C-alpha positions as a Markdown table, in Angstrom:
| # | Residue | x | y | z |
|---|---|---|---|---|
| 1 | Met | 32.3 | 17.6 | -12.0 |
| 2 | Ser | 29.8 | 15.7 | -14.2 |
| 3 | Gln | 26.2 | 16.8 | -14.2 |
| 4 | Arg | 23.6 | 14.2 | -13.4 |
| 5 | Arg | 20.9 | 13.8 | -16.0 |
| 6 | Pro | 17.4 | 14.7 | -14.8 |
| 7 | Val | 15.6 | 11.6 | -13.6 |
| 8 | Pro | 12.2 | 11.0 | -15.2 |
| 9 | Arg | 9.1 | 10.7 | -13.1 |
| 10 | Leu | 7.9 | 7.1 | -12.7 |
| 11 | Ala | 4.5 | 7.7 | -14.2 |
| 12 | Ala | 4.0 | 4.0 | -14.9 |
| 13 | Leu | 4.1 | 3.4 | -11.2 |
| 14 | Asp | 1.1 | 5.7 | -10.8 |
| 15 | Gly | -0.6 | 3.8 | -13.5 |
| 16 | Leu | 0.1 | 0.5 | -11.8 |
| 17 | Arg | -1.4 | 1.9 | -8.6 |
| 18 | Leu | -4.6 | 2.7 | -10.4 |
| 19 | Val | -4.8 | -0.7 | -12.0 |
| 20 | Ala | -4.3 | -2.3 | -8.5 |
| 21 | Ala | -7.0 | -0.1 | -7.1 |
| 22 | Leu | -9.5 | -0.9 | -9.9 |
| 23 | Met | -8.7 | -4.6 | -9.4 |
| 24 | Val | -9.9 | -4.4 | -5.8 |
| 25 | Val | -12.9 | -2.3 | -6.8 |
| 26 | Cys | -14.0 | -4.8 | -9.3 |
| 27 | Tyr | -13.5 | -7.6 | -6.8 |
| 28 | His | -15.8 | -6.0 | -4.3 |
| 29 | Tyr | -18.5 | -4.9 | -6.8 |
| 30 | Leu | -18.5 | -7.9 | -9.2 |
| 31 | Ala | -17.3 | -10.9 | -7.2 |
| 32 | Leu | -18.9 | -10.5 | -3.7 |
| 33 | Ser | -22.6 | -11.2 | -3.1 |
| 34 | Arg | -23.1 | -8.6 | -0.4 |
| 35 | Ser | -23.9 | -5.8 | -2.9 |
| 36 | Trp | -26.5 | -7.9 | -4.9 |
| 37 | Gly | -28.0 | -10.1 | -2.2 |
| 38 | His | -27.1 | -13.2 | -4.2 |
| 39 | Asn | -24.1 | -14.6 | -6.1 |
| 40 | Pro | -23.2 | -12.0 | -8.7 |
| 41 | Val | -22.2 | -14.7 | -11.2 |
| 42 | Thr | -25.8 | -14.6 | -12.3 |
| 43 | Val | -25.5 | -10.9 | -13.0 |
| 44 | Phe | -22.0 | -10.9 | -14.5 |
| 45 | Pro | -21.3 | -14.4 | -15.7 |
| 46 | Thr | -18.2 | -13.5 | -17.6 |
| 47 | Leu | -16.7 | -10.6 | -15.7 |
| 48 | His | -17.2 | -12.4 | -12.4 |
| 49 | Arg | -14.6 | -15.0 | -13.4 |
| 50 | Phe | -12.0 | -12.3 | -13.7 |
| 51 | Ala | -13.2 | -10.1 | -10.9 |
| 52 | Glu | -12.9 | -12.9 | -8.3 |
| 53 | Phe | -9.1 | -12.5 | -8.6 |
| 54 | Gly | -9.2 | -8.8 | -8.1 |
| 55 | Trp | -8.2 | -9.0 | -4.4 |
| 56 | Leu | -4.6 | -9.5 | -5.7 |
| 57 | Gly | -4.5 | -5.8 | -6.2 |
| 58 | Val | -3.6 | -5.6 | -2.5 |
| 59 | Glu | -0.5 | -7.7 | -3.1 |
| 60 | Val | 0.4 | -5.3 | -6.0 |
| 61 | Phe | -0.1 | -2.4 | -3.6 |
| 62 | Phe | 2.4 | -4.0 | -1.1 |
| 63 | Leu | 4.9 | -4.5 | -3.9 |
| 64 | Val | 4.7 | -0.9 | -5.0 |
| 65 | Ser | 4.8 | 0.2 | -1.3 |
| 66 | Gly | 8.1 | -1.5 | -0.8 |
| 67 | Phe | 9.5 | 0.4 | -3.8 |
| 68 | Val | 8.1 | 3.8 | -2.9 |
| 69 | Ile | 8.8 | 3.8 | 0.8 |
| 70 | Cys | 12.3 | 2.7 | 0.2 |
| 71 | Met | 12.6 | 5.7 | -2.1 |
| 72 | Ser | 11.0 | 8.0 | 0.4 |
| 73 | Val | 13.3 | 7.2 | 3.3 |
| 74 | Trp | 16.5 | 7.9 | 1.4 |
| 75 | Gly | 18.3 | 10.9 | 2.7 |
| 76 | Arg | 15.7 | 11.5 | 5.4 |
| 77 | Gly | 15.8 | 11.4 | 9.2 |
| 78 | Leu | 13.2 | 9.7 | 11.3 |
| 79 | Gly | 11.3 | 12.9 | 11.9 |
| 80 | Asp | 11.1 | 13.7 | 8.2 |
| 81 | Phe | 10.0 | 10.1 | 7.5 |
| 82 | Ala | 7.2 | 10.4 | 10.1 |
| 83 | Val | 6.1 | 13.7 | 8.7 |
| 84 | Ser | 5.9 | 12.4 | 5.1 |
| 85 | Arg | 3.9 | 9.3 | 6.1 |
| 86 | Ile | 1.4 | 11.0 | 8.5 |
| 87 | Ser | 0.7 | 13.9 | 6.1 |
| 88 | Arg | 0.2 | 11.3 | 3.3 |
| 89 | Leu | -2.0 | 8.8 | 5.1 |
| 90 | Phe | -4.3 | 10.8 | 7.5 |
| 91 | Pro | -6.0 | 13.6 | 5.6 |
| 92 | Ala | -8.0 | 11.4 | 3.2 |
| 93 | Tyr | -8.5 | 8.8 | 5.9 |
| 94 | Trp | -10.0 | 11.4 | 8.3 |
| 95 | Val | -12.6 | 12.1 | 5.6 |
| 96 | Ala | -13.2 | 8.5 | 4.6 |
| 97 | Val | -14.0 | 7.2 | 8.1 |
| 98 | Pro | -16.8 | 9.6 | 9.0 |
| 99 | Leu | -18.1 | 9.6 | 5.4 |
| 100 | Thr | -18.3 | 5.8 | 5.3 |
| 101 | Ala | -19.9 | 5.8 | 8.8 |
| 102 | Leu | -22.6 | 8.2 | 7.8 |
| 103 | Val | -23.5 | 6.3 | 4.6 |
| 104 | Val | -23.6 | 3.0 | 6.4 |
| 105 | Lys | -25.6 | 4.6 | 9.3 |
| 106 | Lys | -28.1 | 6.1 | 6.8 |
| 107 | Trp | -28.5 | 2.8 | 4.8 |
| 108 | Pro | -27.4 | -0.2 | 6.9 |
| 109 | Glu | -28.0 | -2.6 | 4.0 |
| 110 | Val | -24.7 | -4.3 | 3.6 |
| 111 | Thr | -23.1 | -3.6 | 7.0 |
| 112 | Ser | -23.8 | -1.6 | 10.1 |
| 113 | Ile | -22.0 | 0.6 | 12.6 |
| 114 | Arg | -21.7 | -1.1 | 16.0 |
| 115 | Gly | -21.1 | 2.1 | 17.9 |
| 116 | Trp | -19.7 | 5.6 | 17.4 |
| 117 | Asp | -16.9 | 4.7 | 19.8 |
| 118 | Asp | -15.6 | 2.4 | 17.1 |
| 119 | Val | -15.7 | 5.2 | 14.6 |
| 120 | Ile | -13.7 | 7.5 | 16.9 |
| 121 | Val | -11.1 | 4.8 | 17.5 |
| 122 | Asn | -10.8 | 4.2 | 13.8 |
| 123 | Leu | -9.6 | 7.8 | 13.3 |
| 124 | Thr | -6.4 | 6.7 | 14.9 |
| 125 | Met | -5.8 | 4.0 | 12.3 |
| 126 | Leu | -4.7 | 1.8 | 15.2 |
| 127 | Gln | -8.0 | 0.0 | 15.6 |
| 128 | Ala | -6.7 | -3.4 | 14.5 |
| 129 | Gly | -4.1 | -3.3 | 17.3 |
| 130 | Asn | -6.8 | -3.2 | 20.0 |
| 131 | Asn | -9.4 | -5.4 | 18.4 |
| 132 | Thr | -11.7 | -2.6 | 17.4 |
| 133 | Arg | -13.9 | -3.3 | 14.4 |
| 134 | Asn | -12.9 | -1.5 | 11.2 |
| 135 | Val | -15.5 | 1.0 | 9.9 |
| 136 | Asp | -14.6 | -0.3 | 6.4 |
| 137 | Asp | -13.1 | -3.7 | 5.8 |
| 138 | Val | -10.4 | -2.4 | 3.5 |
| 139 | Tyr | -8.7 | -0.6 | 6.5 |
| 140 | Trp | -7.0 | -3.9 | 7.5 |
| 141 | Thr | -4.3 | -3.2 | 4.9 |
| 142 | Leu | -3.5 | 0.1 | 6.5 |
| 143 | Phe | -2.4 | -1.6 | 9.7 |
| 144 | Val | -0.1 | -3.9 | 7.6 |
| 145 | Glu | 1.4 | -0.7 | 6.1 |
| 146 | Leu | 1.9 | 0.9 | 9.5 |
| 147 | Lys | 3.8 | -2.2 | 10.7 |
| 148 | Phe | 5.9 | -1.9 | 7.6 |
| 149 | Tyr | 6.6 | 1.7 | 8.4 |
| 150 | Val | 7.7 | 0.8 | 11.9 |
| 151 | Leu | 10.2 | -1.7 | 10.4 |
| 152 | Met | 11.5 | 0.9 | 8.0 |
| 153 | Ala | 11.8 | 3.4 | 10.8 |
| 154 | Ile | 14.4 | 1.0 | 12.4 |
| 155 | Val | 16.4 | 1.2 | 9.2 |
| 156 | Val | 16.2 | 5.0 | 9.2 |
| 157 | Leu | 17.6 | 5.0 | 12.8 |
| 158 | Cys | 20.4 | 2.7 | 11.8 |
| 159 | Gly | 21.1 | 4.7 | 8.6 |
| 160 | Val | 19.6 | 4.2 | 5.2 |
| 161 | Thr | 22.4 | 2.7 | 3.0 |
| 162 | Tyr | 22.6 | 0.1 | 0.4 |
| 163 | Arg | 24.3 | -2.3 | 2.8 |
| 164 | Asn | 21.8 | -1.7 | 5.6 |
| 165 | Leu | 18.8 | -2.3 | 3.4 |
| 166 | Leu | 20.3 | -5.6 | 2.2 |
| 167 | Ile | 20.8 | -6.7 | 5.8 |
| 168 | Phe | 17.3 | -5.6 | 6.6 |
| 169 | Cys | 15.9 | -7.6 | 3.7 |
| 170 | Gly | 17.8 | -10.7 | 4.8 |
| 171 | Val | 16.8 | -10.4 | 8.5 |
| 172 | Trp | 13.1 | -9.8 | 7.6 |
| 173 | Thr | 13.2 | -12.8 | 5.2 |
| 174 | Val | 14.5 | -15.1 | 7.9 |
| 175 | Ala | 12.0 | -13.7 | 10.5 |
| 176 | Ala | 9.1 | -14.1 | 8.1 |
| 177 | Ala | 10.1 | -17.7 | 7.1 |
| 178 | Leu | 10.5 | -18.8 | 10.7 |
| 179 | Ala | 7.8 | -16.9 | 12.5 |
| 180 | Pro | 5.0 | -19.4 | 11.9 |
| 181 | Ser | 6.9 | -22.2 | 13.5 |
| 182 | Leu | 8.5 | -20.4 | 16.4 |
| 183 | Gly | 5.4 | -19.7 | 18.4 |
| 184 | Phe | 6.0 | -16.0 | 19.1 |
| 185 | Pro | 2.9 | -14.0 | 18.2 |
| 186 | Ala | 4.6 | -10.7 | 18.3 |
| 187 | Leu | 7.3 | -11.9 | 15.9 |
| 188 | Ala | 4.6 | -13.2 | 13.5 |
| 189 | Ala | 2.6 | -10.0 | 13.8 |
| 190 | Phe | 5.5 | -7.8 | 12.7 |
| 191 | Ala | 7.3 | -10.3 | 10.4 |
| 192 | Met | 4.0 | -10.6 | 8.4 |
| 193 | Pro | 5.0 | -13.8 | 6.5 |
| 194 | Gln | 2.0 | -13.6 | 4.2 |
| 195 | Tyr | 2.9 | -10.1 | 2.9 |
| 196 | Ala | 6.6 | -9.7 | 3.6 |
| 197 | Pro | 7.7 | -11.1 | 0.2 |
| 198 | Phe | 6.0 | -8.3 | -1.6 |
| 199 | Phe | 7.4 | -5.5 | 0.5 |
| 200 | Ile | 10.9 | -7.0 | 0.4 |
| 201 | Ala | 10.8 | -7.5 | -3.4 |
| 202 | Gly | 9.7 | -3.9 | -3.8 |
| 203 | Ile | 12.7 | -2.7 | -1.8 |
| 204 | Ala | 15.0 | -4.8 | -3.9 |
| 205 | Phe | 13.5 | -3.4 | -7.1 |
| 206 | Tyr | 14.1 | 0.1 | -5.8 |
| 207 | Leu | 17.7 | -0.7 | -5.1 |
| 208 | Met | 17.9 | -1.9 | -8.7 |
| 209 | Arg | 16.5 | 1.4 | -9.8 |
| 210 | Arg | 18.9 | 3.4 | -7.8 |
| 211 | Phe | 22.2 | 1.4 | -8.1 |
| 212 | Gly | 21.6 | -0.9 | -11.1 |
| 213 | Ser | 20.6 | -4.5 | -11.2 |
| 214 | Asn | 22.9 | -7.3 | -10.1 |
| 215 | Ala | 22.7 | -11.0 | -9.3 |
| 216 | Leu | 22.3 | -10.4 | -5.6 |
| 217 | Leu | 19.2 | -8.2 | -6.0 |
| 218 | Trp | 17.7 | -10.5 | -8.6 |
| 219 | Gly | 18.3 | -13.4 | -6.1 |
| 220 | Ile | 16.4 | -11.5 | -3.4 |
| 221 | Val | 13.5 | -10.9 | -5.8 |
| 222 | Leu | 13.4 | -14.5 | -7.0 |
| 223 | Phe | 13.5 | -15.8 | -3.4 |
| 224 | Gln | 10.6 | -13.5 | -2.4 |
| 225 | Leu | 8.6 | -14.7 | -5.5 |
| 226 | Leu | 9.1 | -18.3 | -4.3 |
| 227 | Leu | 8.1 | -17.5 | -0.7 |
| 228 | Ala | 5.0 | -15.7 | -1.9 |
| 229 | Gln | 3.7 | -19.0 | -3.3 |
| 230 | Arg | 3.4 | -20.4 | 0.3 |
| 231 | Tyr | 0.4 | -18.4 | 1.2 |
| 232 | Ile | -1.6 | -18.4 | -2.0 |
| 233 | Asp | -4.1 | -21.0 | -0.7 |
| 234 | Tyr | -4.5 | -19.0 | 2.5 |
| 235 | Arg | -5.2 | -15.8 | 0.6 |
| 236 | Met | -7.6 | -17.5 | -1.8 |
| 237 | Ala | -9.6 | -19.0 | 1.1 |
| 238 | Ser | -9.7 | -15.8 | 3.1 |
| 239 | Asn | -11.0 | -13.8 | 0.1 |
| 240 | Leu | -13.2 | -16.3 | -1.7 |
| 241 | Gly | -14.1 | -18.7 | 1.1 |
| 242 | His | -12.8 | -22.3 | 1.6 |
| 243 | Val | -15.4 | -23.9 | -0.7 |
| 244 | Ala | -14.8 | -21.6 | -3.7 |
| 245 | Ala | -11.0 | -21.7 | -3.2 |
| 246 | Glu | -11.0 | -25.5 | -3.4 |
| 247 | His | -12.8 | -25.4 | -6.7 |
| 248 | Leu | -10.8 | -22.6 | -8.3 |
| 249 | Pro | -7.4 | -23.1 | -10.0 |
| 250 | Ser | -4.5 | -21.4 | -8.3 |
| 251 | Trp | -2.6 | -20.8 | -11.6 |
| 252 | Pro | -4.3 | -17.4 | -12.3 |
| 253 | Val | -3.2 | -16.2 | -8.9 |
| 254 | Arg | 0.4 | -17.2 | -9.5 |
| 255 | Leu | 0.3 | -15.7 | -13.0 |
| 256 | Ile | -1.0 | -12.3 | -11.6 |
| 257 | Ile | 1.7 | -12.3 | -8.9 |
| 258 | Ile | 4.4 | -13.0 | -11.5 |
| 259 | Ala | 3.0 | -10.3 | -13.7 |
| 260 | Gly | 3.1 | -7.8 | -10.8 |
| 261 | Phe | 6.7 | -8.6 | -10.1 |
| 262 | Ala | 7.5 | -8.3 | -13.8 |
| 263 | Met | 5.8 | -4.9 | -14.1 |
| 264 | Val | 7.6 | -3.4 | -11.1 |
| 265 | Gly | 10.8 | -5.0 | -12.3 |
| 266 | Ala | 10.4 | -3.3 | -15.7 |
| 267 | Ile | 9.7 | 0.0 | -14.0 |
| 268 | Ala | 12.9 | -0.4 | -11.9 |
| 269 | Leu | 14.9 | -1.1 | -15.0 |
| 270 | Gly | 13.6 | 2.0 | -16.8 |
| 271 | Val | 11.6 | 0.2 | -19.5 |
| 272 | Phe | 8.7 | 2.6 | -19.0 |
| 273 | Asp | 10.7 | 5.8 | -18.5 |
| 274 | Arg | 9.3 | 7.3 | -21.7 |
| 275 | Val | 5.8 | 6.9 | -20.5 |
| 276 | Gln | 5.1 | 10.4 | -19.2 |
| 277 | Trp | 1.4 | 10.9 | -19.7 |
| 278 | Arg | 0.3 | 13.7 | -17.4 |
| 279 | Trp | -3.1 | 12.0 | -16.5 |
| 280 | Leu | -1.2 | 9.1 | -14.9 |
| 281 | Cys | 0.0 | 11.6 | -12.2 |
| 282 | Thr | -3.7 | 12.3 | -11.4 |
| 283 | Ala | -4.5 | 8.6 | -11.5 |
| 284 | Gly | -1.8 | 7.9 | -8.9 |
| 285 | Ala | -3.0 | 10.8 | -6.7 |
| 286 | Ile | -6.6 | 9.5 | -6.5 |
| 287 | Thr | -5.7 | 5.9 | -5.9 |
| 288 | Tyr | -5.5 | 6.2 | -2.1 |
| 289 | Pro | -8.7 | 8.0 | -1.5 |
| 290 | Leu | -10.5 | 5.8 | -4.0 |
| 291 | Tyr | -9.3 | 2.7 | -2.1 |
| 292 | Leu | -10.5 | 4.2 | 1.2 |
| 293 | Ile | -14.0 | 5.1 | 0.2 |
| 294 | His | -15.0 | 2.6 | -2.5 |
| 295 | Met | -16.0 | -0.6 | -0.5 |
| 296 | Phe | -18.9 | -0.1 | 1.9 |
| 297 | Ile | -20.1 | 3.2 | 0.3 |
| 298 | Gly | -20.1 | 1.7 | -3.2 |
| 299 | Met | -21.5 | -1.6 | -2.1 |
| 300 | Thr | -24.3 | 0.2 | -0.2 |
| 301 | Leu | -25.2 | 2.3 | -3.3 |
| 302 | Ile | -25.3 | -0.8 | -5.5 |
| 303 | His | -27.5 | -2.6 | -3.0 |
| 304 | His | -29.8 | 0.4 | -2.6 |
| 305 | Phe | -30.3 | 0.9 | -6.3 |
| 306 | Arg | -29.9 | -2.6 | -7.7 |
| 307 | Asp | -33.6 | -2.9 | -8.6 |
| 308 | Arg | -33.8 | 0.5 | -10.2 |
| 309 | Leu | -31.0 | 0.5 | -12.7 |
| 310 | Pro | -29.5 | -2.1 | -15.1 |
| 311 | Ala | -26.5 | -3.8 | -13.4 |
| 312 | Pro | -23.8 | -2.6 | -15.8 |
| 313 | Val | -25.0 | 1.0 | -15.7 |
| 314 | Leu | -25.2 | 0.9 | -11.9 |
| 315 | Val | -21.7 | -0.4 | -11.5 |
| 316 | Val | -20.1 | 2.0 | -14.0 |
| 317 | Ser | -22.0 | 4.9 | -12.4 |
| 318 | Val | -20.8 | 3.9 | -8.9 |
| 319 | Val | -17.2 | 3.5 | -10.0 |
| 320 | Ala | -17.4 | 6.9 | -11.7 |
| 321 | Leu | -18.9 | 8.5 | -8.6 |
| 322 | Met | -16.2 | 6.9 | -6.4 |
| 323 | Met | -13.4 | 8.2 | -8.7 |
| 324 | Ala | -14.9 | 11.7 | -8.8 |
| 325 | Thr | -15.3 | 11.8 | -5.0 |
| 326 | Ala | -11.7 | 10.5 | -4.6 |
| 327 | Trp | -10.5 | 13.4 | -6.8 |
| 328 | Leu | -12.4 | 15.9 | -4.7 |
| 329 | Ile | -10.9 | 14.5 | -1.6 |
| 330 | His | -7.4 | 14.7 | -3.1 |
| 331 | Arg | -7.9 | 18.2 | -4.4 |
| 332 | Tyr | -9.7 | 19.9 | -1.5 |
| 333 | Val | -8.6 | 17.8 | 1.5 |
| 334 | Glu | -5.4 | 15.9 | 0.9 |
| 335 | Arg | -3.3 | 18.6 | -0.8 |
| 336 | Pro | -4.2 | 21.6 | 1.6 |
| 337 | Ala | -4.4 | 19.5 | 4.7 |
| 338 | Gly | -1.2 | 17.6 | 3.9 |
| 339 | Gln | 0.7 | 20.8 | 3.4 |
| 340 | Trp | -0.6 | 22.2 | 6.7 |
| 341 | Ile | 0.3 | 18.9 | 8.6 |
| 342 | Arg | 3.8 | 18.9 | 7.1 |
| 343 | Ala | 4.4 | 22.5 | 8.0 |
| 344 | Ser | 3.0 | 22.0 | 11.6 |
| 345 | Met | 4.9 | 18.8 | 12.2 |
| 346 | Lys | 8.2 | 20.2 | 10.9 |
| 347 | Arg | 7.9 | 23.2 | 13.3 |
| 348 | Gly | 7.3 | 20.8 | 16.1 |
| 349 | Ile | 10.3 | 18.6 | 15.2 |
| 350 | Glu | 12.4 | 21.7 | 14.9 |
| 351 | Asp | 11.4 | 22.7 | 18.4 |
| 352 | Val | 12.5 | 19.2 | 19.6 |
| 353 | Arg | 15.8 | 19.5 | 17.8 |
| 354 | Leu | 16.5 | 23.0 | 19.2 |
| 355 | Asn | 15.7 | 21.8 | 22.8 |
| 356 | Thr | 17.7 | 18.6 | 22.6 |
| 357 | Pro | 21.4 | 18.8 | 23.5 |
| 358 | Ala | 23.6 | 17.6 | 20.6 |
| 359 | Arg | 25.6 | 14.5 | 21.3 |
| 360 | Arg | 29.4 | 15.0 | 21.4 |
| 361 | Lys | 31.4 | 12.8 | 19.1 |
| 362 | Ala | 34.0 | 10.6 | 20.7 |
| 363 | Arg | 37.5 | 12.1 | 19.9 |
| 364 | Trp | 39.0 | 8.7 | 19.5 |
| 365 | Arg | 36.7 | 7.7 | 16.7 |
| 366 | Pro | 36.9 | 9.9 | 13.7 |
| 367 | Ser | 33.9 | 10.0 | 11.4 |
| 368 | Leu | 34.5 | 8.2 | 8.1 |
| 369 | Pro | 33.0 | 9.1 | 4.8 |
| 370 | Ala | 30.3 | 6.9 | 3.4 |
| 371 | Ala | 31.4 | 4.2 | 0.9 |
| 372 | Pro | 31.1 | 5.4 | -2.7 |
| 373 | Glu | 28.2 | 3.1 | -3.4 |
| 374 | Glu | 26.2 | 4.3 | -0.4 |
| 375 | Arg | 26.4 | 8.1 | -0.9 |
| 376 | Pro | 22.9 | 9.5 | -1.4 |
| 377 | Leu | 21.6 | 10.0 | -4.9 |
| 378 | His | 18.7 | 12.1 | -6.1 |
| 379 | Ser | 15.1 | 10.7 | -5.7 |
| 380 | Ala | 13.7 | 8.9 | -8.7 |
| 381 | Gly | 10.8 | 11.2 | -8.8 |
| 382 | Val | 7.8 | 9.5 | -7.1 |
| 383 | His | 6.2 | 11.1 | -4.1 |
């Protein structure tokens, strides 16, 4: 029996996460007027032109998420998938929500807290589903991620195989393409036509990583890249405003999206397997808490100290402070709390399994082995 070669950690994927996070940070600090009280183009005339496209880091996040979540569900049951997602998402989030609320309450300069009831509801991460205001505007992406997890949970229930994931990608593509014209709000809400191309392409890229590239998978990626162009004007208007979006060229947006696809594709094909810098692991680890805390806390600090420090020094200092705080949250909250949540939830799931009668297999339908191309392989090394 041949031994499988050790699979290298995808450190480049961690680096891409950090780049995406810093793109969003730069967009909020350098392109939006809320921090400065006026158009920051007068403060950063050159950097502003690049920073105003930093919102595309969210699209890169969704692309990476499709890749990583597809990896994380392989060989796992529904309970294990739920444990992995809850223990990953909530510890840092439960720190970010009250921390942001306290800073904004102390200095209501760029935004305000409408009521502590909103803060409490935000702790569930389901506030967007019941029209409760987000404590921080970046939390809208978390609800998009949660809906993606619900869709992936359906795949887990059906069985995570190469074939089933291809069917899932096809069905989701059709649903996302038709949802805007069918008039079913629930379908549009879960099909997420604006963001589905990135998640689906990420799934296809992971299948390339796991089973090798082929024309079918490249066809899925190309199709998603084309579909992603449909909502570029919408995303520009929602992030930059209709007036600014009308005067800005769309080609930089298309170029950044293509670059994101190309980067994840290169990672899937193993181009960056030799990149194993240890600091990239830390960079990937702090990305999520950095994303959660940077916006309103950082913008409030910039607004509060904008007349006391030179603008470049202030922005660099706030970014450094946010990254250091993100590391502290990861080291002293995410890691220990995540381990405790995983252990506690696994004990609860085991109780459910022990107290749930096993279903008997029908004698007339023998179980068949999985097709050779669908048998589980080892994880590619990203957690």
